[in-house]
N, C-alpha and C positions, 0 to 999 in steps of 0.2 A: 910118203911116197910124194915125190913131185912130178908134176905133169908139164912137160915143156909145151910152149906156144910155137908153133912151125914160123906164123909170120911176125918175127921179131919188130919188123916195122911197125906193126899195128898194137904192139903190146902197151899198155898202161903201166904207170909205176903202181905201187900200193896204195899211195895216197888217193889217187885218182880212182883206183877199183873200189877202194871203200866209200868214196864220195858217191858213186854211183849206186851203191847199196841204199845209202840216204834218200834218193831220189825214186828208186823204184816203187812200182805198185803191185806187180804180180810176179810170183816166183814158182817157177817150175822144179819141183822136189822130185828126185829119182832115187830110188831104191830097188832092191833084189828081193824078189819072192820066189824062195824055192828055185834059184838059177834063171827065173824069168825077170826081165826088166819090168817096171810097174814105175810110172810117174803120174804126178797129180799136180794140178795149178792151185796155188793158194794164195791169199793175202797174208802179208807177214808184217813184222817190225823188225828195226836194226838198230842195235845199240851196243857198242864196244867189242867188235867182233863176234857178236853173235846174234843170230836171227832167231826171233819168235814167233810162233804159229799157233794157232787155235784149231779146233776140232771137235767134233764128236767122240766119245770115248770109246765107241765100237767101230767096228768095220775094219775091211783089209788092210789099209794105211797103219791104224794103230796095231793089228797085229804084226805087222812086217817092223815098224818103229820098236815095239817092245822087246824084240829080239837083240836090240843092242848093234845092229849094224850101223856101219857108216852109210852116208848119204852123199848125194851129188845133187847141185842146184845151179840153175842158171837165171840170169835176170838182164831182161833187155830193155833198159829205161828210155833209149832214143832210138829210132829207126826211121828211114824214110825209103821209099821204093823208088828208083830212078829207071824210068821207062824210056824207051827206045824203038825205032823203027824196026829193028831186027830184035828176034828172040834173043840170039846170043850176046846182045848189047845191053840186056836188062841187066841191072845191079840193084844192090842195097848197101845204103849208108848206115851205119848203126854203131851203138858203143854197147858191151855187152860183159857180164861179169859169169866167170864158171867157178864155182867152190866146192869144197869136200869139207865133210866135218862129221862129229859123232853127235847123237841124238842123247836127249836127256829130257824125260817126262818130268815137268813140275808137280811136286805133290803137295808142297807147303802153299796153302790157302794166300799168305801175304805176298809171297813170291808170284803166284799165279796172278793176284792183282796187278803187280808191277809189269808183268809179262804182257798182260791185256792193256795195260794203259801204253806200252811201247808200241804195240800192235796200232792202237788208235792214234798215238802221234805221228805215224808214219802217213796218215791220211788227212787228219784235222788237227787244229790247235785247240787246246782246253781240257778241263777236267771232264771225265766221263764216270757216271756210276753206274757199277755192273751188280745187278740184284743178286741175291744169295741163292736163291733157287736156280738160276741161270749158270752162275759161277760153279755150283755144285756138280753140273751137269756137262761143264764144258773142261775138255782137255787141252793144257797148254803144254807146249813142248819146245826145246830150243835146239838149234844147231850151233853148236861151238865150232867157229871156223878155223879149221887147221890148215887149210890151203886155199888161196885166192889169186885168181888171175882177171885181167880185164884186156879187152881189146877194142878197139875202134880205128873207123876208116872215115872219119869226119876231117 
């Protein structure tokens, strides 16, 4: 399914949209739970059209994600409030991306380590160790991006 952007003058090309994923820090991940919308805010890592996330193995989010449903996400790596004297003249400059994709829970321990390394690389340079006990309790999942669009009014 292709979702069209109404404001074509603000649409970013795919290369720019993917570059914004490399700069972002927070992802809002939306899913559906028994017909009801549910959204969570997560740290993430991005590489090669794949988003990586980590979380606890139990809870509402994982219950939903394990059903195999598609998700939607948004990231706003840059924004600026523009104030004015009149309320209707306030505005916001922003760059943002919205994407859709399928969730895959990583079971393989080596792939799980790679995913955690991608997440850490989003925030800091270097190699990080992940203790086995923590790794065993941590769930790592991906969203393989099937559709991505970006907008900017900078």
